[in-house]
C-alpha positions as CSV (number, residue, x, y, z in Angstrom):
1,M,75.3,131.8,82.1
2,A,79.0,132.3,82.6
3,L,80.5,129.4,84.5
4,E,82.2,130.4,87.8
5,L,84.4,128.5,90.2
6,R,81.8,128.5,92.8
7,H,79.6,126.3,90.6
8,L,82.3,123.6,90.6
9,R,82.7,123.8,94.4
10,Y,79.0,123.7,94.9
11,L,78.6,120.6,92.8
12,L,81.5,118.8,94.5
13,A,80.2,119.7,98.0
14,V,76.8,118.2,97.2
15,A,78.4,115.1,95.8
16,E,80.7,114.7,98.8
17,H,77.9,115.0,101.4
18,G,75.2,113.3,99.3
19,S,72.8,116.0,100.5
20,F,72.0,119.6,99.6
21,T,71.2,120.4,103.2
22,R,74.6,119.3,104.6
23,A,76.4,120.8,101.7
24,A,74.6,124.1,102.2
25,E,75.6,124.1,105.8
26,E,79.2,123.6,105.0
27,L,79.2,126.2,102.3
28,R,77.3,128.6,104.6
29,I,74.6,129.4,102.0
30,S,70.9,128.6,101.9
31,Q,69.7,125.4,100.5
32,P,67.5,127.1,97.8
33,T,70.5,129.1,96.6
34,L,72.6,126.0,96.4
35,S,70.0,124.1,94.4
36,Q,69.5,127.1,92.1
37,Q,73.3,127.3,91.4
38,V,73.6,123.6,90.7
39,R,70.6,123.8,88.3
40,Q,72.3,126.7,86.5
41,L,75.5,124.6,86.1
42,E,73.5,121.7,84.7
43,R,71.8,124.0,82.2
44,T,75.2,125.4,81.2
45,V,76.8,122.0,80.6
46,G,73.6,120.6,79.0
47,A,73.4,117.5,81.2
48,Q,71.9,116.3,84.5
49,L,74.8,116.0,86.9
50,L,73.0,114.9,90.1
51,D,70.5,112.1,90.7
52,R,68.0,113.6,93.2
53,T,65.5,110.7,93.2
54,G,67.0,108.5,96.0
55,R,67.3,109.0,99.7
56,S,70.6,110.6,99.1
57,V,71.8,112.8,96.2
58,R,74.5,111.2,94.0
59,L,76.4,112.0,90.8
60,T,75.0,110.7,87.5
61,D,77.3,109.1,85.0
62,A,77.7,112.4,83.4
63,G,78.2,114.0,86.8
64,E,81.0,111.5,87.7
65,T,82.9,112.5,84.5
66,Y,82.3,116.2,85.1
67,A,83.3,116.0,88.8
68,L,86.6,114.3,87.9
69,H,87.6,117.2,85.6
70,A,86.2,119.7,88.1
71,R,88.4,118.4,90.9
72,R,91.4,118.4,88.6
73,A,90.7,122.0,87.5
74,L,90.4,123.2,91.1
75,R,93.6,121.3,92.1
76,D,95.5,122.9,89.2
77,L,94.2,126.3,90.1
78,A,95.3,125.9,93.7
79,A,98.8,125.0,92.4
80,A,98.8,128.0,90.2
81,E,97.9,130.3,93.1
82,R,100.7,128.8,95.1
83,A,103.1,129.3,92.2
84,V,102.2,133.0,92.0
85,R,102.8,133.4,95.8
86,D,106.0,131.4,95.7
87,V,109.1,133.5,96.3
88,R,112.2,132.1,94.7
89,D,114.7,133.5,97.2
90,L,112.7,131.7,100.0
91,T,112.3,134.9,102.1
92,R,108.8,133.5,102.5
93,G,107.0,130.3,101.4
94,H,105.0,127.4,102.8
95,L,105.5,123.6,102.8
96,R,102.9,120.9,103.5
97,L,104.6,117.8,104.8
98,A,103.3,114.4,106.0
99,V,105.3,111.6,107.6
100,T,104.6,108.1,108.9
101,P,104.6,108.0,112.7
102,T,108.0,106.6,113.6
103,F,109.8,109.4,111.7
104,T,108.4,111.9,114.2
105,A,110.6,110.4,116.9
106,Y,114.0,110.9,115.1
107,L,113.8,112.6,111.7
108,V,111.2,115.4,112.0
109,G,113.1,117.3,114.7
110,P,116.4,117.6,112.7
111,L,114.5,118.4,109.5
112,V,112.4,121.2,111.1
113,A,115.4,122.6,112.9
114,G,117.4,122.6,109.6
115,L,114.5,124.2,107.7
116,H,114.0,127.0,110.2
117,T,117.8,127.7,110.3
118,R,118.2,127.9,106.6
119,H,114.9,129.4,105.6
120,P,113.2,131.0,108.6
121,G,110.6,132.7,106.4
122,V,109.2,129.3,105.3
123,T,106.2,128.1,107.3
124,L,105.5,124.4,107.7
125,D,102.3,122.4,108.0
126,L,103.3,119.0,109.4
127,K,101.0,116.0,109.6
128,E,101.5,112.5,110.8
129,M,99.6,109.8,109.0
130,T,99.7,106.3,107.5
131,Q,101.4,105.7,104.2
132,D,98.2,105.1,102.3
133,R,96.8,108.3,103.5
134,I,100.0,110.2,102.6
135,E,99.8,108.9,99.0
136,S,96.1,109.8,98.7
137,A,96.8,113.3,100.1
138,L,99.6,113.8,97.6
139,L,97.3,112.8,94.7
140,A,94.6,115.2,96.0
141,D,97.2,118.0,96.3
142,D,96.6,118.3,100.0
143,I,100.3,118.0,100.8
144,D,103.5,118.7,98.9
145,L,105.8,116.0,100.2
146,G,105.7,112.8,102.2
147,I,108.3,110.7,104.0
148,A,107.4,107.0,104.1
149,F,108.8,103.6,102.8
150,A,109.5,102.1,99.4
151,G,107.1,99.6,98.1
152,T,104.2,99.5,95.7
153,H,102.9,103.0,95.3
154,L,99.7,104.4,93.9
155,P,99.8,105.4,90.3
156,G,101.1,109.0,90.0
157,I,103.4,108.8,93.1
158,T,107.1,109.3,92.6
159,A,109.5,108.0,95.3
160,T,113.1,109.1,95.9
161,T,115.3,106.9,98.0
162,L,116.7,108.6,101.2
163,F,118.3,105.8,103.4
164,T,117.8,102.4,104.9
165,E,116.1,102.1,108.2
166,T,117.1,99.2,110.5
167,L,115.3,98.1,113.6
168,S,116.8,96.6,116.7
169,L,116.0,95.8,120.3
170,V,116.2,99.1,122.2
171,T,117.0,98.9,126.0
172,G,118.0,101.3,128.7
173,A,121.5,102.8,128.8
174,R,124.5,100.5,129.4
175,S,127.9,101.6,130.7
176,S,130.3,102.6,128.0
177,E,132.8,100.3,129.7
178,D,130.7,97.3,128.7
179,G,131.5,97.9,125.0
180,P,129.0,97.6,122.2
181,P,126.3,95.1,123.0
182,R,126.6,91.6,121.4
183,P,123.9,90.6,118.8
184,L,121.1,89.0,120.6
185,P,119.7,85.7,119.2
186,I,116.0,86.4,118.5
187,H,114.8,83.4,120.4
188,E,116.3,84.9,123.6
189,L,113.7,87.7,123.4
190,T,111.4,85.4,125.4
191,G,113.5,86.5,128.4
192,Y,112.6,90.1,127.9
193,H,109.5,92.1,128.8
194,L,108.7,94.2,125.7
195,G,106.8,97.4,125.0
196,L,105.7,97.5,121.3
197,L,103.7,99.8,119.1
198,S,100.0,98.9,118.8
199,D,99.0,96.8,115.8
200,D,97.6,99.8,113.9
201,F,101.2,100.8,113.1
202,A,102.9,99.3,110.0
203,T,106.1,99.0,112.0
204,R,104.3,96.6,114.4
205,G,103.2,94.4,111.5
206,H,106.8,94.4,110.3
207,I,108.0,93.3,113.7
208,D,105.2,90.7,114.2
209,A,105.9,89.1,110.8
210,H,109.6,88.7,111.7
211,F,108.8,87.1,115.1
212,A,106.3,84.8,113.5
213,A,108.7,83.7,110.8
214,H,111.2,82.6,113.5
215,G,108.7,81.1,115.9
216,V,109.2,83.7,118.6
217,R,106.4,84.7,121.0
218,P,107.8,87.5,123.2
219,R,106.2,88.6,126.4
220,I,104.5,91.9,125.6
221,A,104.1,94.0,128.7
222,V,102.9,97.2,127.1
223,E,101.3,98.2,123.8
224,A,101.3,101.9,122.9
225,N,100.2,104.1,120.0
226,S,103.1,106.5,120.6
227,V,106.8,106.1,119.9
228,Q,107.5,108.8,122.5
229,A,105.6,106.9,125.1
230,L,107.7,103.8,124.5
231,V,110.9,105.8,124.7
232,E,109.9,107.1,128.1
233,I,108.9,103.6,129.3
234,V,112.2,102.1,128.2
235,R,114.1,104.9,129.8
236,R,112.3,104.5,133.2
237,T,111.8,100.8,133.5
238,T,113.4,97.4,132.7
239,I,111.0,97.1,129.7
240,S,112.7,97.0,126.2
241,T,111.2,97.8,122.8
242,V,111.9,97.2,119.1
243,L,112.2,100.4,117.2
244,P,114.5,102.0,114.5
245,D,118.1,102.3,115.6
246,A,118.1,106.0,114.6
247,I,115.8,106.8,117.5
248,T,118.8,106.1,119.9
249,H,121.1,108.7,118.2
250,D,119.7,111.6,120.2
251,H,118.9,109.6,123.4
252,P,122.0,108.6,125.4
253,H,119.8,106.7,127.8
254,L,118.8,104.2,125.1
255,T,121.0,101.4,123.6
256,P,120.3,99.6,120.4
257,V,121.0,95.8,120.5
258,P,121.1,94.1,117.1
259,L,119.0,91.0,116.8
260,T,120.0,87.9,114.9
261,P,118.5,87.1,112.5
262,A,118.0,90.9,112.0
263,L,114.7,92.4,111.1
264,P,114.5,93.1,107.3
265,A,115.6,96.7,106.6
266,R,113.2,99.2,105.1
267,T,114.0,101.8,102.5
268,V,112.9,105.3,103.5
269,T,111.7,107.4,100.6
270,L,110.6,111.0,99.9
271,L,107.3,110.9,98.1
272,R,105.7,113.5,95.8
273,R,103.0,113.6,93.1
274,G,104.6,113.0,89.8
275,N,104.6,115.9,87.3
276,A,103.2,118.3,90.0
277,Y,104.4,121.8,90.3
278,E,107.1,121.9,93.0
279,T,107.4,125.0,95.0
280,A,110.7,126.6,95.9
281,A,110.1,125.5,99.5
282,A,109.6,121.9,98.5
283,Q,112.8,122.0,96.4
284,A,114.7,123.5,99.3
285,F,113.3,120.9,101.7
286,T,114.3,118.1,99.4
287,R,117.9,119.3,99.4
288,L,117.9,119.8,103.1
289,T,116.6,116.3,103.7
290,H,119.4,114.7,101.7
291,D,121.9,116.8,103.5
292,I,120.6,115.9,107.0
293,V,120.4,112.2,106.1
294,R,124.0,112.3,104.9
295,N,125.3,114.4,107.9
296,R,123.6,112.1,110.5
297,G,125.2,109.1,108.9
298,Y,122.0,107.2,108.1
299,A,122.7,104.1,106.1
300,D,122.7,104.6,102.3
301,A,120.0,102.4,100.8
302,G,122.5,101.4,98.1
303,S,125.1,100.2,100.5
């Protein structure tokens, strides 16, 4: 029997679902047909790939090894197909981008506007997700680029430094006649009502660790799982928040107040899968990102 791509997809679907029934439903084929196709694959490779004796179907040791190479083959084939479709002059193209949540509030807008202005034929698939999911998605070739933070990355992930992100107390607008706000000693935060991101955000963990290190227990009036919600709350109430300074750049109704001691800065990075094919759209977006970071005056991580 000649091996076809569908045989690989069928095997991986059964392995993912642990069931021929659920895999057949996803693949929209009958269960007997699916079973027959997987049997043909096993005969072709000369090994049993699935253990069907338990309550759920699972890969055998041989199956685990075969599935690893099958996933890699399908991923490389998908990259090859994108390469064929890729147009070097960027009259058309597609980019799959993921960012961690706080970047949606101040970086995504300028990036998308810049991409659309420079290359209106390039379409964008934008996702917001946690950093660990971004890195897993890059390795699985589900996305082309990610924007997150420097740190310990999964093997196979390459990080390029973009800028340094600083966080401050963010309050409602002040009169320009007042001059720049003085740095606020962190222990004085106990006199503020704060709205903070919920604890499923890495930024919240970063903030809580700093407060704990300095023995500060602020009064938290609101917890939200949306940066945009916090911006509106600060705009319309006397509640303050702690967010990246850059969020205030496009919001004249917000004022960043530096804290002392300051929260540790974080290095923002552009993530990609090492040695992966990079489309013309991804290359253009990388250039655009560096241009926008520089033009908007975000702090150089090396400074």
